[in-house]
C-alpha positions in Angstrom: 45.6 38.7 103.6 48.4 36.8 105.2 52.0 37.9 104.9 53.4 34.6 103.9 56.5 35.0 101.8 57.2 38.5 103.2 60.5 38.7 105.0 60.7 40.8 108.2 63.4 43.5 108.5 67.0 42.4 108.8 68.4 42.0 112.3 69.3 45.3 114.0 72.7 46.7 113.2 72.7 49.7 115.5 75.5 49.9 118.1 73.1 49.1 121.0 71.8 45.9 119.4 75.3 44.8 118.4 76.5 45.6 121.9 73.7 43.5 123.5 74.2 40.9 120.7 70.4 41.0 120.1 69.0 37.6 119.1 66.7 37.5 116.1 64.2 34.7 116.3 63.2 34.7 112.6 66.8 34.4 111.3 67.9 32.3 114.3 71.0 34.4 114.6 72.4 37.1 116.8 73.1 40.6 115.5 76.9 40.2 115.7 76.9 36.8 113.8 74.6 38.2 111.1 76.6 41.4 110.5 80.1 40.1 111.3 81.3 40.3 107.6 79.6 43.6 106.9 81.6 46.7 106.2 80.8 50.4 105.9 82.1 52.1 102.8 82.1 55.8 102.4 82.2 57.5 99.0 84.6 60.4 99.5 84.6 61.8 95.9 82.1 64.5 95.3 79.2 63.5 93.0 79.5 64.9 89.5 76.8 67.3 88.4 74.9 66.3 85.4 73.3 68.4 82.7 70.2 66.2 82.5 68.6 65.4 79.2 65.3 63.6 80.0 63.6 61.1 77.6 60.2 59.8 78.1 59.7 56.1 78.7 56.2 55.6 77.5 55.9 52.0 78.9 56.4 53.1 82.5 55.2 56.7 82.3 58.6 57.9 83.5 61.3 60.4 82.4 64.9 59.2 82.6 68.1 61.2 82.0 70.2 59.8 79.1 73.5 60.8 80.8 73.2 59.6 84.4 70.0 57.5 84.6 68.2 59.7 87.2 64.5 59.4 86.6 61.1 60.6 87.8 57.7 59.0 87.5 55.4 60.8 85.1 51.7 61.6 85.1 49.6 64.4 86.7 51.0 67.1 84.6 54.7 66.1 84.3 56.0 66.4 80.7 59.3 66.6 78.9 60.2 68.9 76.0 63.7 69.1 74.4 65.1 67.1 77.3 63.8 69.4 80.0 61.1 68.6 82.5 57.9 70.6 82.9 55.1 70.4 85.5 51.8 71.9 84.3 53.7 73.9 81.7 56.2 75.4 84.2 59.9 74.3 83.9 61.3 72.3 86.7 64.9 73.1 87.7 66.6 69.7 88.0 70.3 69.8 88.7 72.4 72.7 87.6 
């Protein structure tokens, strides 16, 4: 199988590569020119805790929280009852 249509990783953004201005032959650009408009954003507010209520999505065999959208892939013993997750009949403590 050839990997046609699969892009390689983005040019390096680590401080060493930016300092050397590493040239990426696939993108035909240097690290600094590729990342020049990039910025780092930090989220400083603490994440709010959610009292998860999971609903089953039968089409994708997954369980997704109605409130925050967090989800887990189902199967192999994972079930949901009254909004709570269970693995092989044992409750799974998610969040708190």
